[in-house]
C-alpha positions in Angstrom: 157.2 120.6 166.2 159.2 121.7 163.3 160.5 119.0 160.8 164.2 118.8 160.1 165.3 118.1 156.3 166.7 114.8 157.5 163.2 113.7 158.9 161.4 115.0 155.8 163.7 112.9 153.4 163.3 109.7 155.5 159.7 110.4 155.7 159.5 110.7 152.0 161.3 107.6 151.6 159.0 105.6 153.8 156.0 107.2 152.1 157.3 106.2 148.7 158.2 102.5 149.7 154.8 102.3 151.4 152.9 103.5 148.1 155.0 100.9 146.1 154.2 98.1 148.3 150.5 99.1 148.7 150.8 99.4 152.6 150.4 103.4 152.9 147.1 103.3 155.0 148.7 100.9 157.5 151.9 102.9 157.6 150.0 106.0 158.2 148.2 104.5 161.1 151.7 103.3 162.6 153.0 106.9 162.2 149.9 108.1 163.9 150.5 105.8 166.9 154.2 106.8 167.0 153.4 110.5 167.0 150.5 110.1 169.6 152.7 108.0 171.9 155.7 110.3 171.6 153.5 113.4 172.1 151.8 111.9 175.2 155.2 110.6 176.7 157.8 113.2 177.6 160.1 110.6 179.1 160.1 108.5 176.0 160.9 111.7 173.7 163.7 112.6 176.0 165.1 109.1 175.8 165.1 108.9 172.1 167.1 112.5 172.0 169.5 111.4 174.7 173.0 111.1 173.4 174.0 109.0 176.3 171.9 106.0 175.5 173.1 103.9 172.6 171.1 103.4 169.7 170.8 99.7 170.0 169.1 100.3 173.6 166.7 102.8 172.1 165.7 100.4 169.2 165.2 97.7 171.8 162.7 100.0 173.6 161.0 101.1 170.7 160.7 97.6 169.5 159.4 96.2 172.7 156.8 99.1 172.8 155.4 98.8 169.4 155.9 95.3 168.2 152.5 93.7 167.6 151.0 97.0 167.4 152.1 98.1 163.8 153.2 96.6 160.7 156.5 94.9 160.0 157.5 97.6 157.4 157.3 100.4 160.1 159.4 98.2 162.7 162.2 97.6 160.1 162.1 101.3 159.2 163.0 102.1 162.8 165.8 99.5 162.7 167.1 101.4 159.7 167.0 104.8 161.5 168.7 103.3 164.5 171.5 101.6 162.2 171.9 105.1 160.5 172.2 106.9 163.9 169.0 108.7 163.2 166.9 107.2 166.0 166.4 110.9 167.5 164.6 111.8 164.4 161.8 109.4 164.9 159.1 111.9 166.3 160.1 114.4 163.5 159.9 111.4 160.8 156.4 110.5 162.1 155.3 114.2 162.0 156.7 114.7 158.5 155.3 111.6 157.1 151.8 112.4 158.3 152.2 115.8 156.8 153.4 114.4 153.5 150.5 111.8 153.7 147.8 114.3 154.0 149.3 116.2 151.0 149.3 113.0 148.9 145.7 112.1 150.0 144.3 115.4 149.6 143.4 115.6 153.2 143.6 119.2 155.2 143.6 119.4 158.8 141.2 121.5 160.8 141.9 122.4 164.3 138.6 122.7 166.3 138.7 124.1 169.9 135.6 123.8 172.0 134.6 124.3 175.6 133.4 120.8 176.2 133.9 117.5 174.6 132.0 117.0 171.4 129.5 114.0 170.8 129.9 112.1 167.6 127.1 113.8 166.0 128.7 117.2 166.7 132.0 116.0 165.5 130.6 114.6 162.2 128.8 117.7 161.7 131.8 120.1 162.2 133.7 117.8 159.7 130.9 118.1 157.3 130.8 121.8 157.5 134.7 122.0 157.1 134.8 119.7 154.1 132.0 121.8 152.3 134.2 124.9 153.1 137.3 123.5 151.6 136.3 121.0 149.2 138.7 118.6 150.7 138.7 115.8 153.1 139.0 117.0 156.6 141.0 115.5 159.6 139.7 117.0 162.6 142.1 117.8 165.6 140.1 118.6 168.6 141.1 120.5 171.7 139.0 121.2 174.8 139.5 124.7 176.3 136.9 125.7 179.0 138.2 129.3 178.9 135.9 129.5 175.6 132.9 129.4 178.1 130.8 127.9 175.1 130.8 127.7 171.4 133.6 126.9 169.2 137.0 128.1 167.4 137.5 126.2 163.9 140.8 127.0 162.2 141.1 125.4 158.6 144.2 126.4 156.8 144.6 130.3 157.1 141.1 130.7 158.0 139.3 130.8 161.3 135.7 130.7 162.4 135.1 132.0 165.9 131.9 131.2 167.5 132.9 131.2 170.9 131.1 133.0 173.8 134.5 134.3 175.4 135.1 136.2 171.9 131.5 137.4 171.8 132.1 138.7 175.4 135.4 140.6 174.4 133.7 142.2 171.3 131.0 143.4 173.7 133.5 144.6 176.1 135.3 146.5 173.3 132.3 148.1 171.9 131.3 149.3 175.4 134.9 150.8 176.0 135.0 152.5 172.5 131.7 154.3 172.8 130.5 156.0 175.8 126.9 155.0 176.9 124.6 157.6 177.0 121.0 157.0 178.5 118.1 158.4 176.3 115.7 159.1 178.9 
């Protein structure tokens, strides 16, 4: 999702306020909850971007959904967005906030795709390896793709480590296609 300038500015304001009040980790958790909820619920995203539904109705739904699950500061921030007519920017603000938060905290995202779900030990090992490579704290984003057959694909920044069976098979297929096989009998 691309972030708009408006979303980035609101996210920066929220980040600065949370830093000032010492609630940055709690607000980051709140924004993770919002981003995850909106990414998993298409109807909620459509409701927030609907020009037909009034801001006060959207705010009532958001408040009912998140009250008791997040900090008071975040809920007041949602109210401010609704009052300013920027409630449709909520998903963008959450994503922009998390991006800015990672920059401030020196956290880098690593995208890991595996053929099966990882065990906690495997997850910790991938995280440790990525942290060794980058020298930064890593936030692991996991995806399961059975088409890999086995192994993994790890993307950290602009580098990619491909240890998947599917890519090895593809390289093997390419090498057989590029050179003719001649028997040496």
